[in-house]
C-alpha positions, 0 to 999 in steps of 0.5 A: 689828092696828088702827092706833094713831091716838093715836101718829100725828103730827099735821099741822103747823098754821099759826100764828095769824100765818101763818094771818092772812097766808094768809087775807088773801092768799086774800081780797084780791089786793092782799094777795098775799104772794109773796116774790121774790128775784133773785140775779145769778151770774157764770155759769150754775150747773151744772144737775145739781149745782143739781138735787141741792142742791134735791133734798137741801134738799127732803128736809131742810127739810119746808117745801119739800115741804109743801102747804097743806090748808085746813079744813072751815070758813073759820076753821080754821087750815090744815095743812101736809102732805108732798105725795105728788105732789111733783115737783122738776121743777115747782119748779126750772126754767130758761130762756134769755133772748133775746139782748140781754136787760137787767136790766129784762127780768130784773125784768119776768120777776120781776114776772110771776112775783110777780103770778102766784098759786101752785098751791095743790095743791103746795108754795108755792115756785119757782126759775127760772134765767135763762141767756144774760145779758150776759157769760155771767151768769145770774140766779136767781129765787126765789119763796116764799109769805109765809105759810110763811116771812119774810125771815130764814126764806127766807135759812135755806132759801137757806143749805141750797142755797148753798156757801162755795166753788166746789167745794162741800162733800161732804154725804154720802149723799142723805137719805131721801125724807120720808114722804108725808101725806094729810089727809082732811076727816073727819081734819081735823075730828077734828084741829080738835076736838082742837086746840080742846080742847088749846087750852082745856086749855093755856089753863086750865093756864096760867091756873092755873099763873099764878094762884098767882104772880099772887095772890102778887104782888097781895098783896105788890106790888098797885100794881106788878102791876096797873100791869103788867097794865094796861100789857100791855092798853094795849100790845096795844091799841096794836098793834091800833090801826092807821090805816085811811087813808093820810096821803099826799095823792097815793098814795091808790089801790091795785091788785094790780099793782106794778113792781120797781126795784133799786139798791145801795150799799156797806154800810159807807157806810150803817153808818158814817153810822149809827154816826158819829151813835150809831145803828143801820143800821136807823135810817139805813135808815129815815131814807133811806126817809123822805128818799126819800118826802119828796122824791117828794112835794115833786117832786109838789107835795104836801109832807108832814110824815109818812107812815104806815109799817109796819116788820116786827120780827123775833121769831126766836129762835136756832135757830128754822127756817122759818115767820114769826117777826115782828110789825109796827110801824106809826107816823108816819114823819117826812118833813120833817126836813132834818138826817140825824142829827136824823132818825135820832134821831127814828126811833130813839126810835120804833123803840126804843119799839115794840121794847119793847112788852110785847105783842110776845110776844102776836103769835101770839095776836093773829094767832089772834084775827084770824080773827074780824075781817072780811077787809075791815078787815085789808085796809083797815089794810094799804092805809093804809100809805104805805110799808113798809120791811124790813131783813134781814141776809144773808151777809157773805161771797161764796157760790156756787150750784152752782159759780157765784159769786153777785155780788148778791142783791136782795129783791123784796117784794110791796106787801101793800097799801102804796103802796111797799115798800122792802127792804134785804138786806145781802150781801158788803159791799153794801146791796142795795135792792129796791122794790115800787111799786104801779102805781095809787099811783105812776104814775111808778116811775122817779121814785120810784126816783130819789127813794129813791136821793136819800134814801140819798145824803142819809144817806151823804153821797155819790152812789150807784154804777151800778145795773145789776147786768148791766153788764160791767166793762172786763175783762169787755168785753175780748175774750179773747186767742187763743193764737198759732197756731204755723206748721208747715212745711205751713202756711208760705207758699211763697216767690214765684219770680221770673219769668225775665228776658226 
């Protein structure tokens, strides 16, 4: 009996937005989209338990076993297929750090991995456990390709690995191994033709289905309907109208090298600073970024009133798993406002206006169209960003990884063309900040870090705590008390006999 190809499941197609991300990263190294995160653990995780959890997750979450297959022509959306050669040992590894390693050494390893491209013949993720850190601590580096997941999608993968207790829950029998998939050139071409035909049919159907109510609205409310249509067109134009040059007079160069910096602060301090003025945490976060960037330019002798900023806007719906669900707002970030409340107010108005854009619903369609835009133009628009800032909510309670408590969790984003990328991830009462700083745009990353810390201190009104996640507490520094040794008859020292009198 011949195989009924009409019933065969089609390989998953990269969405328009994901394809735009993939295409940009392939064509321009400065657009490389490698999401990194580093978790600090109280101790090394149980290796066998960790292997079991990642094996289980790879069977439940298709993205962990899928590889990207590119099409026969450059403008064809790539497909995701289950890798028939998937090997967990190539994605989950561990290494022991040299004695005396510091947090700077951990970030250096994260930087090296982030600047190293993926093997595109395999699933696009890697996890590295770094053992032997001060106090017996460990760090876990997670590396993902941005074309497959956004920040919140990455957290969903993490949720499949983590536990809420050191012991972990009984998850039952191991799920079956996903069936491997193959996609040959001829099959890809056939799939591409079917996709194009389906797209035409779906578009025509949507136009027909929308024509009747649209005609009715034009007859009953012609002015309002025409204004609505024109508003959607104008909104799409605003989303596409990105700047092509940075506003910073000093952060003008770009490279495909960048450094990571981190620090943190109590999340309640940031939330209180925002709510006390009637604004959101994101408003306070963006205000801190604005203060920090303004401070850096003042110290450099080139003060600025505004800078080009990019800010992701999440479009993720409840229950949506994996892939990207985000759009990008690009606007002029005010940097010369002295009062934190006034600055939060200005930023709040800008962000609210962007979140209300009607064309946000067309983000994926705009991504589909971007394949016909020269890659150089896409890269130029990305490099016009003086600063990109992203705020992602994480777990509000402690989590555990194979028996080890996660003490902190830092996002380490790629610059994706920007001079500086600032990312905030909330975790267990802390707002944890990761900075990616382009080497060519900012030759003094330590100064940028101090300026960004200054920005958050301006917003919360108090100094930030120590920023070394590997610093040991006094309790951890104290040597463990040894149990007293009981003296036995055999170990007691015999009394010294007096010499006889002469």
